[in-house]
C-alpha positions as CSV (number, residue, x, y, z in Angstrom):
1,M,137.5,76.1,111.5
2,I,137.3,79.3,113.8
3,L,134.4,81.9,113.5
4,E,136.6,84.9,112.7
5,T,135.6,88.3,111.4
6,G,134.1,87.9,107.8
7,R,133.3,84.1,108.0
8,V,130.0,83.4,106.4
9,C,127.9,80.9,108.4
10,L,124.3,79.3,108.1
11,K,122.4,79.6,111.3
12,I,120.9,76.4,112.2
13,A,119.0,77.4,115.4
14,G,116.2,79.7,116.2
15,R,113.8,81.9,114.1
16,E,116.5,82.6,111.6
17,A,117.4,79.1,110.9
18,G,118.4,78.1,107.6
19,K,119.5,81.9,106.4
20,Y,123.1,83.0,105.9
21,C,125.0,85.5,108.2
22,V,128.5,87.0,108.5
23,V,130.4,87.0,111.7
24,V,130.9,91.0,112.3
25,K,133.6,90.3,115.4
26,P,133.8,87.6,118.0
27,I,132.8,88.8,121.5
28,D,134.1,86.0,123.8
29,S,134.7,82.2,123.7
30,G,131.0,81.4,123.1
31,F,129.5,84.2,121.2
32,V,130.0,86.3,117.9
33,M,128.1,89.5,116.6
34,V,126.6,88.7,113.4
35,S,124.7,90.5,110.8
36,G,123.0,89.5,107.4
37,P,122.4,92.3,106.8
38,K,118.7,92.7,106.9
39,T,118.5,93.9,103.4
40,I,120.3,90.9,101.8
41,T,119.2,87.8,104.2
42,R,116.9,89.2,106.6
43,I,119.1,89.0,109.7
44,K,119.5,91.9,112.0
45,R,122.9,92.5,113.9
46,R,122.9,90.5,117.0
47,K,124.9,88.5,119.5
48,C,124.7,84.6,118.6
49,N,125.9,81.5,120.1
50,I,128.6,79.9,118.4
51,F,126.9,76.6,118.3
52,H,123.9,78.1,116.6
53,L,126.3,78.6,113.5
54,E,127.5,76.3,110.7
55,P,130.6,78.0,109.1
56,V,130.7,78.1,105.2
57,N,133.9,78.0,103.4
58,E,133.5,81.5,102.1
59,K,134.7,84.7,103.9
60,L,134.0,88.3,103.3
61,N,136.7,91.0,103.5
62,I,135.2,93.2,106.3
63,S,136.7,94.9,109.3
64,E,135.3,94.4,112.8
65,S,134.0,98.2,112.6
66,A,131.8,97.5,109.3
67,D,128.4,98.7,109.2
68,D,125.5,97.1,107.3
69,S,126.0,99.3,104.0
70,A,129.5,97.9,104.0
71,L,128.5,94.3,104.4
72,E,125.9,94.7,101.7
73,N,128.5,96.0,99.4
74,A,130.9,92.9,100.4
75,W,127.9,90.4,99.6
76,K,127.6,92.3,96.2
77,E,131.3,92.3,95.2
78,S,132.0,88.5,96.3
79,G,129.0,87.1,94.0
80,L,128.0,85.0,97.0
81,I,124.4,86.1,96.6
82,E,124.1,84.2,93.2
83,R,126.3,81.1,94.4
84,L,124.5,80.6,97.6
85,K,121.0,81.2,95.8
86,I,120.2,83.6,98.4
87,E,116.6,85.1,97.7
88,L,116.6,88.9,98.4
89,P,113.8,90.3,100.3
90,K,111.1,92.1,97.9
91,K,110.9,95.9,98.8
92,R,107.3,96.7,99.8
93,T,105.2,99.3,97.7
94,R,102.4,101.3,98.9
95,E,99.4,101.0,97.0
96,K,97.2,104.0,96.7
97,K,93.7,103.4,97.8
98,E,90.6,104.5,95.6
99,V,88.6,107.6,97.1
100,K,85.0,106.8,96.8
101,K,82.8,109.9,96.0
């Protein structure tokens, strides 16, 4: 299975090991550009060695020029978030500090 645009992969090495990403575009014979995006899988867009990726049988319908918002929409439309049991990052909320008088 070749790592083409839109292929969903599991990262198996590095600090993001165990998280899913999407191949955005191939760079050369050994590297591809991947993205989560960060709002879905906590992986930011970066160059990645193909030996650090394990391809999954799923593929998203995206173009090489897709930005992170297009990737986010593709994840939501495909239903893979539920099937792969991806836990979405929680949004931080700012708590108001009480002012002492």
